[in-house]
C-alpha positions in Angstrom: 1.1 -1.3 6.3 2.0 2.2 7.3 5.7 1.6 6.7 5.1 0.3 3.1 2.8 3.3 2.4 5.3 5.8 3.7 8.2 4.3 1.8 6.1 4.2 -1.4 5.0 7.9 -1.1 8.5 9.1 -0.2 9.8 7.2 -3.3 7.8 9.6 -5.4 9.1 12.7 -3.6 10.3 14.0 -0.3 7.5 15.3 1.9 6.8 17.3 5.1 5.0 15.5 7.8 1.7 17.3 7.1 2.0 16.6 3.4 2.8 13.0 4.2 -0.3 12.7 6.4 -2.5 14.1 3.7 -1.1 11.8 1.0 -1.5 8.8 3.3 -5.1 9.7 3.9 -5.7 10.1 0.1 -3.7 6.9 -0.7 -5.3 4.7 2.0 -8.7 6.3 1.6 -11.5 6.6 4.0 -11.8 2.8 4.2 -8.3 2.2 5.6 -8.0 4.4 8.6 -4.7 4.8 10.4 -3.8 6.7 13.5 -1.9 9.9 13.1 -0.4 9.0 16.5 1.2 6.0 14.9 2.8 8.0 12.0 5.5 9.9 13.9 6.7 6.8 15.9 6.8 4.9 12.6 8.8 7.7 11.0 11.3 7.6 13.9 11.7 3.8 13.6 12.2 4.1 9.9 14.8 6.9 10.4 16.6 4.8 13.0 16.6 1.9 10.6 18.3 4.1 8.0 15.4 3.9 5.5 14.5 7.6 5.6 16.4 10.8 6.5 15.1 14.1 7.9 16.0 17.5 6.6 15.0 20.7 8.3 13.4 23.0 5.8 12.5 26.7 6.2 14.9 27.1 9.2 16.5 30.5 9.1 19.7 29.9 10.9 22.7 32.2 10.5 26.0 30.4 10.6 26.6 29.5 14.2 23.7 31.7 15.6 20.5 30.3 17.1 17.3 30.8 15.2 15.5 34.0 16.0 12.4 32.2 17.0 11.9 29.1 19.0 9.9 27.7 16.2 11.4 24.6 14.6 11.5 24.5 10.8 9.4 21.9 8.9 11.0 18.5 8.8 11.2 17.1 5.3 11.3 13.3 5.1 13.1 11.6 2.2 14.0 8.1 1.2 17.6 6.9 1.6 19.4 4.3 -0.6 18.7 1.7 2.1 15.0 2.8 2.1 14.8 2.3 -1.7 16.2 -1.2 -1.3 13.8 -2.0 1.6 10.9 -0.7 -0.5 11.9 -2.9 -3.4 12.0 -5.9 -1.1 8.5 -5.1 0.3 7.1 -4.6 -3.2 8.3 -8.1 -4.3 6.3 -9.7 -1.4 3.4 -11.4 -3.1 2.6 -13.8 -0.2 -0.4 -14.0 2.1 0.4 -10.8 4.0 -0.2 -8.9 0.7 -3.6 -10.4 0.3 -5.1 -9.5 3.6 -7.8 -6.8 4.1 -5.4 -4.6 6.1 -2.6 -4.6 3.6 -4.0 -5.3 0.1 -5.1 -1.7 -0.4 -1.6 -0.3 0.2 -0.1 -2.9 -2.1 -2.7 -2.0 -4.7 -2.1 1.7 -4.3 1.6 1.0 -5.1 1.1 -1.2 -8.1 2.6 1.4 -10.4 5.9 0.7 -8.6 5.4 -3.1 -8.5 6.6 -5.7 -11.1 3.8 -6.9 -13.3 4.3 -10.6 -12.3 4.1 -9.7 -8.6 0.9 -7.7 -9.2 -0.7 -10.7 -10.8 0.4 -13.0 -7.9 -1.0 -10.5 -5.4 -4.3 -10.2 -7.3 -4.6 -14.0 -7.6 -3.8 -14.5 -4.0 -6.4 -11.9 -3.0 -9.0 -13.5 -5.2 -8.3 -16.9 -3.8 -8.6 -15.6 -0.3 -12.0 -14.0 -1.1 -13.2 -17.1 -2.9 -12.5 -19.1 0.3 -14.4 -16.4 2.3 -17.3 -16.5 -0.2 -17.6 -20.3 0.1 -17.6 -20.0 3.9 -20.4 -17.5 3.8 -22.4 -19.6 1.4 -22.0 -22.7 3.6 -23.0 -20.7 6.7 -26.1 -19.3 4.9 -27.1 -22.8 3.7 -27.0 -24.1 7.2 -28.6 -21.2 9.1 -30.9 -19.5 6.5 -34.1 -20.8 8.1 -33.0 -19.7 11.6 -32.0 -16.1 10.7 -34.4 -13.2 11.0 -34.9 -11.2 7.8 -32.5 -8.4 8.8 -29.6 -10.7 9.7 -30.3 -12.6 6.5 -30.2 -9.4 4.4 -26.9 -8.5 6.1 -25.4 -11.9 5.3 -26.6 -11.7 1.7 -25.1 -8.2 1.4 -21.8 -9.4 2.6 -21.9 -12.3 0.1 -22.7 -9.9 -2.7 -19.8 -7.6 -1.7 -17.4 -10.5 -1.8 -18.7 -11.7 -5.1 -18.4 -8.2 -6.6 -14.8 -8.0 -5.4 -14.0 -11.4 -6.9 -15.4 -10.3 -10.3 -13.4 -7.1 -10.1 -10.2 -9.0 -9.3 -10.8 -11.4 -12.1 -11.1 -8.5 -14.5 -7.9 -6.9 -13.2 -6.0 -10.2 -13.5 -7.1 -10.6 -17.1 -6.1 -7.1 -17.9 -2.7 -7.5 -16.2 -2.1 -10.8 -18.1 -3.1 -9.1 -21.4 -0.7 -6.2 -20.7 2.3 -8.6 -20.0 1.6 -10.6 -23.2 1.1 -7.6 -25.5 3.8 -5.3 -24.1 7.1 -6.0 -25.7 10.0 -6.2 -23.2 12.5 -3.4 -23.5 15.7 -4.4 -25.1 18.7 -4.3 -22.8 21.5 -2.4 -24.5 24.8 -4.2 -24.9 27.7 -2.6 -23.2 29.9 -0.7 -25.5 33.6 -1.5 -25.3 36.0 1.5 -25.7 
């Protein structure tokens, strides 16, 4: 999840570590917490894989002379060509891993970079997963309703209402996405001009 989010954000623009952390927090929101302690090891792995590169910014180094202070300049992270290819591969994944609670939000946050057909498949998969969950909760409630105290029953019903609300939201998004793809004309691909 963190790898995909970092690649998606760096695709927009190079970022310092602090800026990247802030953007991740804003992108993932308060509902999808991540450990700042996991960010820098992830960045190192991504750099070692060749997906991102580091540039030192704000370092005042005179040719061949050491910096006057021991303070290191800010590291700017940017996407490499390999990173762009890897991001494109990740954005085409519409399988079960894209539907899960932990990863759906990141995929959704990057929908502006995702192909419309892939977006629909992810939304449909997520809806299907939640419909399964909803039916499981309904079946459990039907079997255990009489044995539950009022607070546990309210908690179960609240969970069911939350899932039903998300299913309705996903259904609306799917309809909107399908409408966009049927009403938006495809861009014409220019023919190559022979000299």
